[in-house]
N, C-alpha and C positions, 0 to 999 in steps of 0.2 A: 504494500500500499504506500503510495507516494504523497507526502504532504509538503514537499520542498518549498512550494510557492507561499506557504503560510508560516512555516517553522520559524523564520527569523523574527516574527512578530508575536509568537506565542511560546517563547522559550521555556517558561515554567511548567508547561504541560507537554513538552516535546516527547518525553518518554511515554506518555499516555497515548499520544497520537500514533506512535510507532508500535505500541503493544497490540498484538493481534487479538488478544482475549478481551480487550476493552471495546464495548460496542457503543457507548455513549459517554460523553464528557460534558459536564454542566458546571458553569461558573455563575454563581448567583450575584445579585446586586450587593450583598453583604461581603462579597469577595471569597466566599467559601467555594470549595471545588469538590464536586461529587462525580462519581462515575458509576456506570452499570457494567459489571463484569460477571459472566456466567450467570446471568439473569438476577443478580443481586446488586442492590443499590448500596453505595458506601461513601462515607465522607473521608476526604483526605486532608486532614487538618494541617499538614506540613507544607502545603503548596499555596503560595500567594503571588499575585502580580504587584509590582511596585505601583505607587499611586499614579494614576493617569496612563500607565503603560498599556493596559488592555484596550482602553478607548482609542488611544493613538494607533495601536496596532490594527484594530478593527477598521478605523477610518482609511488606513493605508490599503488594507486588504480589499475593502469595498471599492476603492478607487481603481485598483488593479483589475478588477472584474467589471469595470464599467458602470459601477453603481455608486450610490452616495449614502452616507451615514452621518447625520448631524442632527441638531435640535429641531430642524424643520422636516427632516426625513429620518426619524429615529428608529425605523425597523428595517432590518436587513435579512434577506434570505438568499443564499446563493449555493450553487453546486461546485464542489471542489473537483479538480481534474480527475481524481480516482473515483468520482461518484458519490462521495460522502457529502453530507449536507451541513452547512453552517447557517445557524440562525442567531441573530443578535438584536438587542434593543438597548438604547442609550437614553440618559436623561433627556427630557423630563418625563418620559414614559415610565421609567423605572428609577429608583433612588437607592443609595447615593451614587452607585457605580453601575457600569454596564452589566448586562446579563448576556450570556452566550451559551449556546448548546451545539455541540458537534455530534451528529449521528454518523457513525462509521458503518458502512454497509458491508459488514462481515458476512452477510448472507447473500451477497450479490451473485455468487456462483452456485447457489443451491439448485439442486434438481428436485424432481418430484420424490425420488427415493430418499433424498436427505430429509425432506418434510415428513415423510412417513416414519423414518427412523427416529426423528425427534418428537414424534407423537402429535404433530400438528393435525394430521388426518389419517384415516384408515385406508387400507388398500382399496376397499369397495368405493369409498368417497373419491379417491384419487382416480379410479377408473371411470366413475360416473362424470366427474368434472372434466377429465381429459376428452371424453367422447363428446361432451356438450360443446367444448371449445372447437373441436375438429369439425363438428357439423354446423357451426355458426350460430349457437345460441347467444343471446344477449345476457351477460352476467353482471351483476352488481355485487361487489365485495364490500361488506359493511362491518363496522367495529369501531372500537374506541381508539384512543391514541396509542401507538406503539404495540398494537396487537398482531402485526404481521401482515397487514393488508397489501402493502407494496410488495413484500416478498412473495406472497401468494400470487398476486397478479403477474409478476415476473415469471414465476414457474409455470403458471397456466399458459402463458403466451408461448411457451415452448411447443405447445400442441397445435399452434396455428400452422397450416400447411405452408411450406417454404416458398411456394410460388406466389403467394398473396402479398399485396402491397399494404403495409401497415403504417398508419399515421398516428403519432403519439402527441398528446397535448398535456403539458404539465405547468405548474406554477414554478417550482424549482425542480429541474430534471433529476429524477431519482431512478427511473425505470431503465433497465439494461436489457433490451429485447434482443435475444440471440437468433435473429433471422436475417436473411440476405437483403430484404427490401424494406428497410425501415427509415421513415423520415420523422424527426422529432422537432417540435416547436415549443418554445417556452414563453409564457406570458411575460410581459415587460411592465411591471407596476411600480418598481422602486429604482428606476435608472435615471440617467440624465436625459433619456430620450422620451418621446411621447408614449403615454401608457397604451399598452395592448392587452386587453382582457382575455380571459378564457373564451368568452363568447365571440370576441373578434376572431380569434384563432380558429375556433370550431367552424364558424361560417366560412372562413378562408379555406380550410382543408378540405371541406366538402366539395370544392371546385377542383380538387387535385386527384380525383379518381381513387378514393380509398376503397380497399377491400375490407379493411378492418380499422376501427377507430378505437384507440385506447386513451382513456382520460385518467390522469393521475389521481385527481380528486374532484368530484363534482361539489361545487360550493356556492354557485351563484346563478345568474340568469342563463348561463350556458345550458342549464338543465332543460329549458324549453327548446332550445335548438337541437339538443341531443335527442329528445323525444320526437322532434319533427323528423330527424334523420332516420330514426328507427321506424317511424310511421311510413316513410317513403322508401323502404326497402333496404336500408343499410343494416346488415346483419353482423353477428359476431363481435359486438361491442363489449369491451371489458372496461370497467370503471370501478373506482372505490368511493366510498362516502363515509363520513363520520356519523355513527348512529349507535344507539344503545340496545337495539334489537332489530330483527328483520322487519318487523312491523313498522318500527320507527324509521327505518331506512326508506321504505316506501312513502311514508308520510312526509319525511324530510325532502325527498326528491320532488314530490308533488308540490310542496310549499315553495321550494326554490323555483319550480317551473311556473307558478302563478305570480311570482313577483313582477310587478309592473303591469299585471292583468287583473286588477281588482274585481272585475265582473265575473271571473271565472270561479265556479264553485269547487271546493276542495274534493267533494265526492266525485265530481266529473273528472277531475284531474287524477285522482287515485285510480279511477277506472282505466284511464289512459295509460298510466304507469304500469298497471297490471297487464295490459294488453301488449305493451312494448317489451317487458322483461320476460325472460324465461326462468331465471333462477336468482335468488338472493342468497349469497353465502355469508353467514354471520360468523366472525372470528372473535374470540375473546382471549383474555389473559388472566390466569389465575395462579397465584404463587409463582409468578415469574415465567410460567409456561404458556405458550401460545397454542391455541388449538381451534379447529372449526367446531363451533357449538351446534350449528344447524345449517342445513341446506334446504331452503324452501323452494318448492316448485310452483310455478305460476302457469297460466295458459292451459289448465286442465290436464297437466301431465300426471302420470301415475307415480306415487311415491314408492321408493324401494331403497335397500342398501343404506339405511340410516338417514334417508332423506324424507322430510316431512311435507305434507301438503300445506300450501299457504292459503289459508282461508280467513282473511281479515275483513 
């Protein structure tokens, strides 16, 4: 894993960045440093940044990636060259010092076999989801923060036929799709350039002949455009969404889709969401272990192999 581009500015945590077993590094506004290692969160009291050093380093890093970080633009999200993600906030959003989280994608090279061996899903579930992706079902992967949604999407994408053209839309690029014909686009919201939203990108990529559309996380008005795409014949969509249950995922997608359309009734939109999606995969994390809690089928499919009918 290569962090050379940021190491000069984050010297106190260099050894953590280079440690293969550390999956997440968190520096809080009180200057405390926490890590997640082997699914366990722990405080490292002996590590501190000098006064002002972290903020200065983050501002330089942001500039090198064509972004800005200051009191007027206090939130930073960027992808590092190795695919890891850096997120930061500075005063006045947080006090008294900056907050930074680096998520190291130690699972980037995982295969379906890796997920099965780690207990994330059973053999039967893996077979069912692989078949669903191969035939072009529309799948929504739901769950809370750090439950493995992105990892699962990455692995499921391995089942996409290699001859298909895949267009990927993300906020901060995290997906690493191992296929020959992949085009990735990143939203531009905190740069020196004009803002480009998820919705802008989704409308644009629909003009570029996608066989598959992968959305890193559905979070805004792009939900309406995504549903329109599925309604007009685009199949094989894979996307993630933050939600506390499969039912909540459907409701959240519907609520996002009706933003800006106050005359649309939620029940009508929920009905459309159910028609567009084939499966909702709900992933959870308990005692540090990530696993698929439920796979809900929609569109009147028959439940089997640990898969439950979705009747909301």
